[in-house]
C-alpha positions in Angstrom: 53.0 28.6 -13.1 52.7 25.6 -11.1 50.1 23.5 -9.7 50.7 24.6 -6.0 50.4 28.3 -7.0 47.0 27.7 -7.9 46.4 25.2 -5.3 47.6 27.9 -2.8 45.7 30.9 -4.3 42.3 28.9 -4.3 43.2 27.9 -0.3 44.2 32.0 0.4 40.8 33.1 -1.4 38.3 31.0 0.4 40.1 31.8 3.7 40.0 35.6 3.7 35.8 34.8 2.6 35.4 32.8 5.4 37.2 34.8 7.7 35.6 37.8 6.2 34.0 40.1 9.8 30.5 41.6 8.3 27.0 41.7 10.2 24.1 39.4 8.7 21.1 42.0 7.9 18.0 40.7 10.1 16.0 40.1 7.3 14.7 36.4 7.8 15.7 33.1 9.1 16.4 32.0 5.9 18.9 34.7 4.7 21.1 34.1 8.0 21.2 30.9 7.4 22.5 31.1 3.7 25.0 33.6 5.2 26.1 30.9 7.7 26.3 28.5 4.8 28.0 30.4 2.4 30.7 30.9 5.3 30.5 27.1 5.8 30.9 26.2 2.5 34.2 28.6 2.7 35.5 27.1 5.4 35.0 23.6 3.9 36.8 24.7 0.7 39.6 25.6 2.9 39.9 22.1 4.2 39.7 20.1 1.0 42.6 22.3 0.1 44.6 22.6 3.0 44.3 19.0 2.8 45.3 18.7 -1.1 48.6 21.1 0.4 49.1 18.5 3.3 48.7 21.9 5.5 48.3 21.0 9.0 45.5 23.4 9.5 43.0 21.1 7.5 41.2 19.8 10.4 40.6 23.1 11.8 39.3 24.1 8.5 36.8 21.4 8.7 35.1 21.7 12.0 35.6 25.0 11.6 32.5 24.7 8.9 30.8 22.3 10.8 30.6 25.1 13.1 28.9 27.7 10.4 26.7 24.6 9.5 25.4 24.7 12.9 24.6 27.9 12.8 22.7 27.2 9.6 20.9 24.2 11.2 19.8 26.0 14.3 18.8 29.1 12.6 16.2 28.4 10.1 14.4 24.9 11.1 12.8 24.5 7.1 16.7 24.4 6.1 17.6 21.9 8.4 17.5 18.6 6.5 19.9 20.7 4.0 22.6 22.1 6.3 22.5 18.7 8.4 23.6 17.0 4.7 26.8 19.1 4.7 27.4 18.4 8.3 27.3 14.5 7.2 29.2 14.9 4.3 31.8 16.7 5.9 32.0 14.3 8.2 32.9 11.4 5.8 35.4 12.7 4.3 37.0 13.4 7.4 35.9 9.9 8.5 34.4 10.9 11.5 32.9 7.9 13.7 29.9 10.2 14.5 29.0 10.1 10.9 26.5 7.4 11.5 24.6 9.2 13.5 24.2 11.5 11.4 23.0 9.6 8.7 20.5 8.3 11.0 19.2 11.5 11.7 19.2 12.5 8.1 16.9 9.1 7.8 14.4 10.6 9.8 14.3 13.8 8.8 14.1 12.6 4.8 10.5 12.2 4.8 10.1 15.9 6.6 7.9 17.1 4.3 7.7 20.9 5.9 11.8 20.9 4.9 12.5 22.7 1.9 14.1 20.6 -1.5 17.1 20.2 -1.8 19.6 21.1 -4.6 20.4 17.3 -4.7 19.7 14.6 -3.1 22.3 12.6 -3.8 23.6 12.9 0.6 20.4 11.8 1.4 21.1 8.8 -0.5 24.2 8.4 0.9 22.8 8.4 4.6 20.2 6.1 4.0 22.1 3.5 2.6 24.8 3.8 5.8 21.8 3.7 8.1 20.7 0.7 6.1 17.3 2.3 5.0 15.2 2.1 1.8 16.3 4.3 -0.8 13.2 3.5 -3.3 11.4 6.7 -2.9 14.4 8.7 -3.6 16.3 7.2 -6.7 13.7 8.8 -9.3 15.0 12.4 -8.6 18.6 11.0 -8.2 17.9 9.4 -11.8 16.8 12.6 -12.9 19.8 14.5 -11.3 21.8 11.6 -13.1 20.6 13.0 -16.5 20.5 17.1 -16.0 23.4 17.9 -13.2 25.7 15.3 -14.1 28.6 17.2 -12.8 27.3 16.5 -9.0 25.7 13.0 -9.8 28.0 11.7 -13.0 26.4 8.7 -14.7 26.6 5.4 -13.2 25.5 6.8 -9.2 21.7 5.5 -8.8 23.1 1.2 -10.7 25.9 1.8 -8.2 23.0 2.5 -6.0 21.5 -0.6 -6.4 24.1 -2.3 -6.8 24.8 -1.9 -2.8 21.3 -2.6 -2.4 21.8 -5.6 -4.0 25.0 -6.7 -2.5 26.7 -6.9 -6.1 30.5 -6.1 -5.4 31.5 -6.6 -9.1 28.8 -4.0 -10.6 29.4 -1.4 -8.0 33.1 -1.3 -8.1 32.2 -1.2 -12.0 30.0 1.7 -12.2 32.2 3.6 -9.4 35.6 3.5 -11.6 33.0 4.7 -14.5 31.7 7.6 -12.8 35.2 8.4 -11.0 36.2 8.5 -14.9 34.0 10.9 -15.5 34.4 12.9 -12.8 38.2 13.5 -13.5 37.1 14.5 -17.0 34.7 17.2 -15.8 36.9 18.6 -13.2 39.3 19.8 -15.9 36.4 21.7 -18.0 35.7 25.3 -18.0 31.9 24.5 -18.7 31.7 22.4 -15.7 30.1 23.2 -12.6 33.1 22.0 -10.4 36.1 23.0 -12.8 37.2 25.9 -10.7 36.0 24.7 -7.3 37.0 22.3 -4.4 34.6 19.7 -5.8 36.9 19.6 -8.5 39.1 17.6 -6.3 37.0 15.4 -4.4 33.9 12.8 -6.3 31.7 13.8 -3.6 28.9 10.6 -5.2 32.1 8.0 -5.1 32.6 8.8 -1.2 29.4 8.8 -0.6 28.9 5.7 -2.1 32.1 4.0 -0.9 31.1 4.9 2.4 28.0 3.1 2.6 28.8 0.6 1.0 31.7 -0.1 3.7 29.0 0.0 6.3 27.5 -2.4 4.7 30.3 -4.9 4.6 31.8 -4.4 1.2 34.8 -1.7 1.5 35.9 -1.6 -2.6 37.9 1.9 -2.4 41.2 -0.7 -2.6 39.6 -2.3 -5.7 39.2 0.5 -7.8 41.2 1.3 -10.4 40.2 4.9 -11.3 39.9 6.4 -7.8 43.3 7.9 -8.5 44.0 9.8 -11.9 45.0 12.8 -13.8 43.3 16.1 -14.0 43.6 19.4 -15.6 43.6 22.1 -12.7 42.2 25.5 -14.4 42.3 28.6 -12.9 40.2 29.7 -10.6 41.2 33.5 -10.7 42.9 34.8 -13.4 43.1 38.1 -13.3 45.4 36.8 -10.0 48.4 35.8 -12.8 48.2 37.8 -15.4 51.3 36.8 -17.2 49.6 33.1 -17.6 47.2 32.0 -20.2 44.0 32.0 -18.8 43.0 28.7 -20.2 46.3 27.1 -19.1 45.8 23.5 -18.1 47.5 23.0 -14.7 48.2 18.6 -14.9 48.1 16.9 -11.8 47.4 13.2 -10.3 44.2 13.5 -7.5 43.0 10.6 -4.9 39.3 11.7 -5.6 38.0 9.4 -3.1 40.5 11.5 -0.5 41.3 14.6 -2.2 44.8 13.7 -2.0 47.3 15.3 -4.4 50.5 13.8 -5.6 52.8 16.9 -6.6 55.8 16.3 -8.6 
């Protein structure tokens, strides 16, 4: 059993789901948006895995994700902020020029009380920092997520945000390296929310904060010592490999800011 076998299995599973041909039941606009979002998530995961495998189709999958994020955005106005944040993160990971315009759009919508509550405010905080808008109203919730949703928002995230606001580069580097270290450990932990998904290969919080810092004149990415680390990849679909121990650990080295995998 090799790392590439697990990555290929994950990629094929996401593509199978993303390409499924199923009619969406006309229940509500929220239901329709949710179905589009789930499909978008599958395309996004395929993008991450294809990127890790150096597959030429990676960008195509990312743009397919955008198509469904936009469908979800268009069909259900109360959920537009959430779907916009997904478009934003996809653009940030691609390095698209339009991510700054998306950040400005999020900054406007962030205070729209008609929007449903987000699972996490980390994308909103990243966008506000990029657009050079105040984040103080969202820091208490981010701090709460850092405490209770640490797989998504690792310890040190709030302090890293404050370091960006205060333009304290050394403090930012120190906290980013800390949360990257935490991410590497959680990525291989079977009890972790991110372990069996594409988010194990990318540290979303670090990616958002590094991009925001760059927009503010602090490009610290090449100064981080923990962006590239070893992690243990775990089986997402043990039933696909019946002869392999379901608790097997597949070591690999990953750049958590890009999702690039270094296969030996």
